C-alpha positions in Angstrom: 55.2 75.1 269.1 56.7 77.5 271.6 54.8 78.3 274.7 51.3 77.0 275.6 47.9 77.4 274.0 44.4 78.5 275.1 41.7 76.8 273.1 38.1 78.2 272.9 35.4 75.9 271.5 32.1 77.6 270.6 29.4 75.0 270.9 31.4 73.3 273.6 28.4 71.3 274.9 28.4 69.2 271.8 28.6 65.4 272.0 31.7 65.7 269.7 33.6 67.6 272.4 34.9 64.5 274.2 36.3 63.3 270.9 38.0 66.6 270.4 39.5 66.3 273.9 40.8 62.9 273.1 42.5 64.3 270.0 44.1 67.2 272.0 45.4 64.7 274.6 46.9 62.5 272.0 48.6 65.4 270.3 49.6 67.4 273.4 53.3 67.4 272.5 52.5 69.2 269.2 49.9 71.5 270.7 50.7 72.2 274.4 47.4 73.4 275.7 47.1 75.2 279.1 43.4 76.1 279.1 40.3 75.0 277.3 37.1 77.1 277.3 33.9 75.4 276.3 31.3 78.0 275.3 27.6 77.4 274.6 24.2 79.2 274.7 21.8 79.4 277.6 19.7 76.5 276.3 22.9 74.4 276.4 23.9 75.4 279.9 23.3 71.9 281.5 24.9 70.1 278.6 28.1 72.2 278.5 28.5 71.8 282.3 28.2 68.0 281.9 30.5 67.8 278.9 33.0 70.2 280.6 33.1 68.0 283.7 33.8 65.0 281.5 36.5 66.9 279.6 38.2 67.9 282.9 38.1 64.2 284.0 39.7 63.2 280.7 42.5 65.7 281.2 42.9 64.8 284.9 43.5 61.2 283.8 46.2 62.3 281.4 49.7 63.3 282.4 49.0 67.0 281.4 48.0 69.9 283.5 45.1 71.4 281.6 42.2 73.3 283.0 38.7 73.2 281.4 36.4 76.1 281.9 32.7 76.3 280.8 30.8 79.6 280.1 27.9 81.0 278.3 29.8 84.2 277.7 31.9 84.0 274.6 33.5 87.4 275.4 34.8 86.0 278.7 36.4 83.1 276.8 37.8 85.2 274.0 39.6 87.8 276.2 42.6 88.1 273.8 43.2 91.5 272.2 45.8 90.0 269.9 43.4 87.3 268.7 40.8 89.8 267.7 43.4 92.0 266.0 44.8 89.1 264.0 41.5 87.6 263.1 40.4 91.0 261.7 43.6 91.3 259.7 43.2 87.7 258.4 39.6 88.3 257.3 40.7 91.4 255.5 43.5 89.4 253.9 46.1 91.9 255.2 48.1 89.4 257.0 49.3 85.8 256.3 48.6 83.2 259.0 52.3 82.9 259.9 52.6 86.6 260.3 49.5 86.7 262.6 50.9 84.0 264.8 54.0 86.1 265.5 51.7 88.5 267.4 50.9 85.9 270.1 52.9 85.7 273.2 53.1 82.3 274.8 50.1 81.9 277.0 51.0 82.3 280.7 
């Protein structure tokens, strides 16, 4: 994969998130992540902060430079105009997945 990737996980305070991080770390060469955003609802604020800190420690212990962010604002995490455009096209079946991916610039 060319460039690096931003991952947004809705429900990021889940107890499954550390397992997800482990998978991303093991497969970093195929999916070069630069940022991970963990998003949850207000009731999950404490949990997403705890899980986010654990996720950051997992990345810090790896050889990869990945930053983990936590937020309750999904719009903050999903600030990608191209993502919204491509998802709309995919939902409407106007674009194949491969065509959609061509719209993404490598994440800076």
